N, C-alpha and C positions, 0 to 999 in steps of 0.2 A: 679298878680305877683306870679310866681311859684318859691318857694325856696326849694332847696334840702339840707338836713342836714345830716352830717356824724358824727357818734359817734364811738370812738375807744379808749377811755381812759384806759380801763382795760380789763376785760375778754370778753366783748361783742362788736362785730362789728355790727353796725346797720345803716340803711339809712332810712330817713323819708322824706316825701314831704308835704309841706304846700302851699295852694293856697289862696291868699288874707287873710291870717290870720286864715284860717281854716285847721285843720289837715286832710289830705286825707288818708294817710296810712303810714305804716312803715314795714320794714322787717329786721330781724337780725339773727345772729348766735353767740352762746356763746361758748367760749373755756372752756372746763372742764379739770382741772388739773388731773394728775394721782392720784389714791387713796393714801391718806396720804401726799400729797404734796400741796404746795400753788401755786399761780400763778407765773409762770416764765415769766418775761417780754419779753424775746426774743421768747419764744414759743408762747405766746399770739400774738405777732406781726406777726409771721409766719402764725398763724391761720387766722388772719385778712387779710393778703395779699392773702392767698389762696382762701378765700371765697368772697372777696370784689367784683370782677367783676360779678360773678353770682348773687349776691344779688342785685346789681345795675340793671342788665338786667331784673331780675325777677320782681322787683318793678315797673319799667317803663312799662313792658309788662302787668302787672296786672292792672295798671291804664290806659292803652291805651295811654301812652305818649311816645314821642320821646325825646332824649337827648336835642335836639334843643329847646324844649319847656321850658327848665329851664332858669330862668332869673337871679337867684342868687344862689351861693353855699356857705353854711355855714359849719363850721367844729368845733369839740370840740378841742380847742387849749390848754386846761389844766383845772385843774391840773390832773395828771394821770401818768401812766407808760411811760417813754420816748419812748421806741421802739414802743409801741402800738399807742401812740399819733402820731408818725411820719407817720404811715401807713395811717391814716385818712387824715393827712395834705397833704401828697404827692398826694393822690387821688383828694382831693379838689383843689389843685394847678393845677393838670393836667386838670381837668374839666374846671377850670376858664380860663386857657390858650387856650384850645381847642375851647371853646365856646365864648371866649372874654367877660366874664361876671364878675361882682364884686365878691369878696371873703370876707366872714365875719367870723372873729375868735370869738368863743363863749366860755364863761366860763361854764364848765360842771355843777358846783353847781348852778349857776344862772339859767341854763336851767332846772334843776330839779324843782326849785322854780316856774319858769314861766309856765311850763306845769301843775303843780299842781294848780296854780291860775287859769289857763285857764279852766281846767276840773272841778273845783269846784265853778267857778264864785265868787272867793274871791277877794275883793278889796284891803284892807289894813290889812293883817293878821300878827300875830306872826307866824313865820314859824319854824317848827321843821324838819330839814333836817337830816335824818338818813339813812345811807347806809354802804356799805363796806368801803368806803373811806371818808365819811363825818359824823360828829356829831356836829351840830351847831344849836343854837337857834338864830334866826335872825329876824329883822324887818326893814322896810324901814324908812329912815329918811335922809332928806337933800341930796337927789340925789343918795344914795347908800343903799345897805342892810348892816345894822350895826349889829355887833355881840353882843348878850346879854349873851352868854355862849357857850363854845365849849370844845371839848376834848383836853386834854393836851398831850396825847400820841396817842393811837390807836383809830380808830373809833369803834363805838359799833358793827357794822356788822362784821368788821375784827376781833375784839376780840372774838366774839362768833364763828366765822368761825375757828379761831385758836384752840379754845377749842374743837370744834366738830372734827376737824382733828386729834388732839392729842388722843382723846378717841375713834376714829374709827366710828364716826357717819356720816362721809361723807360731801359732798359739794352739795348745799349751806348749811352752818351750822345753820343759824337761824331757818328755819322750822324743821330741824332735831332735834335740841336741844329742841325746843318747843314741838315737838311730844313726845320725850323721857320724858319730864317733866310731861306729862299728867298722867303718871303712879305713880306719887308721891302725897301723901296727907299731906306732911309736908315740912318744910323748915328748914335750919340750918343758923346760923349767918354768915353774910358776912360783910367785911368792906364796907363802902360807902364813897369813897374818892371824896368829893366835895370840891373844893378849891375856895371860893368865889362863882362866877357864873360858874366856869369851872369844868370839869369832868375828872377823870382818870380811864381808863378801863383796863390797862395792869395788874395792881395788882389783879383785880378780876379773871382774867384767871389763874394767878399763884396760887391764893388761891383755886380756883375750882379744879385745877389739883392736888394740895396737898391733898385735901379732897378725891378725887378719889383714890389716892395712899394709903391713910390711911384706906380705906375700906368703906367709906360712899357710900351708894347705888347711882349708876349713876343717876337714875331719880330724886332723892332728890337733888343732886348737880345741875342738869340741871334746876330744878324748882327754886332753890335758886339763881342761877346765873341770870336767866331770870328776876325774880322778882326784884332783887337788881338793875340790869342794867336799867330796865325800870322805877323803882321808883326814881332812881337818876335823870333820865331825867325829870320826872314829877316834882321833887322839883325845878329844875332850871326853868322849864316852868312856874310854879306857881309864882316864884319870878319875872320873866320877865313880866307876865301878871299884877302883882301888880304894877310894875313900869310903863309899857307902857299904861295900861288901854285898850288894844286892845280887841275887842269882837269876833274876829275870830282866830282860830288856825288851820293852814294848816300843815298837815303832808306829807312830800315829801321824795322820795328816796326809795330804795329797802326794807328797814326794815318797811316801812309804811304798808306793806302787813300783818304785825303781828296783829292778832286779839287781843292778850293780851295787846299789846302796845296801841292799840286803846282804849280798855276798861280803862286802867290806865290813859291815857291822857284825856279821856272824863270826868272821875271823877274829876281829878285835875282842868280841865278847867271850869267845872260846878261850882266850888266854886267861880269863878270870873265872872259868867254869860257869859262865852265865848263859842261859838259853835265850835266844832271840825269838820274839813272837811278833808277827806282823798283822796289823789290822787288815781284814779282807778288803779287796779293791773297792767293793761297792760302798764301804763305809770310810774309805780313806779320804776322799774329797769332802767338801762341805755338803752336809745333808741334814734334813729335818729330823731323821730318826735319832741322831745324837743329841739334838736339842730336847726332843721329847723324853728321851731316856734320862738325861741329866736333870730335866725338870721334874721327872718322877722322883728321882732320888732326893732332890732338894725339897720338894713339897712334903715328902714323908718325914722330913726333919724340920718341918715348920717354916720353911723359907718360901715366902710368896709376898705379893704386894697387891696394890689396887691400881686401876687405870690412872687415878689421879697422882699416885706416887711412883709410877713406873718411869723408867729412864732408859736412855741409850748412852753409851760411853765409847767414843771413838778410840780412846786410849784407856786401857784397863789391864793392869798387870795381872798375870796369872797368880803370882804369889800374894795378891791382895784378896784372894777369894777363899772364904772358909769352906772346908770340905768335910762336914760332919758325917757324911755317909760312907767315908772311905772304906771302912772295914766290912760294910754290908756286902761288898762284892767278893769277899774272901771265901764265901761258901759257894761252891760250884752250882750253877743254875741248870 
């Protein structure tokens, strides 16, 4: 079975192909906002529409496949930016109609988790999903991924991106802020707003910008912001491990590329004899392969729709998605 997956939730448009549960390849292109600006949903959508046909042709040619070889088309149905989501959905519907094949709506966050489990051979982990749009600590229980802690406002990646943009460090913000932080050998006090199991990152950005305006050296602020943001995550992860007793921690999403975050989470998880597994860099950011893979799992369990009944959801909670395939991955591939 050949599944084509389309990712278009935010700044990246990507198409991936999975055959019988194995990732074959993926291709994508990322919209880079103008300097000093964030992602404009309409401009991101125009970028995706402009590049989608060429990416599809290039991927099929690279793999020596024809469009008629595709058996199922999956698309990221949400959460995400409405105009960007619709570009992927329209392409998926068009392909499903043209080829007469099933259409599978995929939750973007669940797809991040599944590609991380697939690439790390993790069975039943505690998952730390951290990206521009997600900050959630989750684990599987009773048919779904249950949330053990999440951001109450902005996601960690978005928060750091905003700070980077405001101080002129560019996009993407996380690697730029971490690079700047390397020049600091000290940190300053930051608030650590943890509310029960949940996190708040908006105030950290405000505090960091105030420090910069008051004359605190930028590298010191960067280092302090990074350390605080990551240690907040580590505290919630420790609590979740103490509660769930899970022995694997999988880090998924774009911020999983952070070396410093890996170090901090490894130290925290080690206190509970849990092994940390990190999604490979090529699958950390938004990508079509994770949509194709999750679409494959879902279709095998009878989850699909028609073009007429397909949908996009800008807001779609992770713990509202049934995951009947969860234990399929517990047999090493």
